[in-house]
Structures are given as structure tokens and as C-alpha cells.
C-alpha positions, 0 to 999 in steps of 0.5 A: 579858901571858902568851903561852902557850896557855891549856892551858899556863898551867893546868899549874902546877895539874895536878900536885898535888905542885907546885901552888903554890895547894894546897901553899903559898897554901891554908896561910895563905889560910884564914878564920883563918890570915890573921887570926892572921898579921895580929894577930901582925904588928901586935902581936908576941909574943901570947898565946893568950887574946889571939889568941882575944879578938881573933877572938871567933868562933873556937873554942879548938879551931880556934885551937889547930889553926890555930896548930899548923898555922902553926907547922908551916909555919914561919910562927909560933913558939910559946914556952912559958914555965916558969911556973905556970900555963904561959904561951905566946906566939906571934910571926911567924918571918922567913918569916911576916914576909916574907909580911906585905906580900903580906897587906897588899896583899890587905887593901888590895884587900879594903878598896877593894873591900869594898862591891863584893864584899859588895853582890852578892846571894848565892843 
């Protein structure tokens, strides 16, 4: 248990430039990024269309944007093969692979608490 006064605990969130939630966790905790990371973890190197088929409710534009963001953050690699038509595959970087155990813990929690969370009436 943390013995700091509550206002001291909140200081890590106050500074916009150093807030871990704003600057790190938010990059992979969005609706699509975590799913994409899971797909790449389970399937290894994966083509764009395969990722899109695995997430049928994501638009190609949003998939492209999310993949670019994950690549810019160093979580995934993009490999372009000089073929006709061009073939592009995505895979996890070592940094991305190091995140998977954390995501697995979140998924385990979600599975265990799915009914409790989804059964609540939303108004």
C-alpha cells in the first residue's frame, strides 16, 4: 500500500510531458492497437489484409493509421517486399514482444470479468 498523501500520488499525472498514461499507455491501449498487437503476437509476421479480416469492423484507413502509429512507436516492424503487387507484412519488434505479457494479463482479467463488466446497464 502506498503511504504517500493522495495529492502526492497524483503528481505523476499532472505533468503532460512525463505522464505515463498519456505518453506511453495510451499509445497501445486504444480499441484497435491492442487487438493488432495480439494478432501479431499469435500469428507472427502478418499481411495487412489478414489483419483486416481478423478485425472486420476496422476500416482500411483506421487500420493503416493504427499500424503507422504502432510502427512509429517502435512496437511493430513493417516489411515491404519488392514484388508485383507489393506485399507488406507486419511483425512485433522486441519492444512490442515485451509488451505482450502485460496485454495477456489484461486479457485474462477481461475474460474473468467479462460478465460483470458487460452486464451493467449503460445509460
